[in-house]
C-alpha positions in Angstrom: 77.7 -88.4 50.4 75.4 -89.0 47.5 75.9 -91.2 44.4 75.3 -88.2 42.2 77.7 -85.2 42.0 74.9 -82.8 41.5 73.3 -84.0 44.7 76.6 -83.5 46.5 76.6 -79.8 45.3 73.0 -79.4 46.5 74.0 -80.8 49.9 77.1 -78.6 50.1 75.0 -75.5 49.3 72.3 -76.4 51.8 74.9 -77.1 54.5 75.4 -73.3 54.8 73.2 -72.9 57.8 70.4 -70.4 58.0 70.6 -67.8 60.8 68.1 -69.8 63.0 70.1 -73.0 62.4 73.3 -71.2 63.3 71.7 -70.0 66.5 70.5 -73.5 67.4 73.8 -75.1 66.3 74.5 -78.2 64.2 77.0 -81.0 65.0 77.0 -82.1 61.3 75.7 -79.5 58.8 76.4 -81.8 55.8 74.3 -84.7 57.3 71.6 -82.2 58.3 71.5 -80.8 54.8 71.4 -84.3 53.3 68.4 -85.3 55.5 66.6 -82.0 54.7 67.0 -82.4 51.0 66.1 -86.1 51.0 62.8 -85.3 52.8 62.2 -82.4 50.5 62.7 -84.6 47.4 60.3 -87.2 48.9 57.6 -84.6 49.4 58.2 -83.2 45.8 58.0 -86.7 44.3 54.7 -87.5 46.2 52.7 -84.3 46.7 49.4 -86.1 47.2 51.0 -88.4 49.9 52.5 -85.3 51.5 49.1 -83.6 51.5 47.5 -86.6 53.1 50.2 -87.0 55.8 50.7 -83.3 56.6 49.0 -81.5 59.5 49.9 -78.2 57.8 48.5 -78.9 54.4 44.7 -79.2 53.9 43.6 -82.6 52.9 41.1 -83.5 50.2 38.2 -82.6 52.6 39.4 -78.9 52.4 39.3 -78.5 48.6 
């Protein structure tokens, strides 16, 4: 788990699988939640980097 209790709570809440995740199954919902939240935090901390790397987000040539 995380070094921070508040992160542990976020992970625990996110480990409750969404319906499509339940249908697909998960061997380790807690590890899946931790990975999802870590990636989300990285995108939040670096929105311009995310925009540049994403194929779903328009780059600077689309603004």
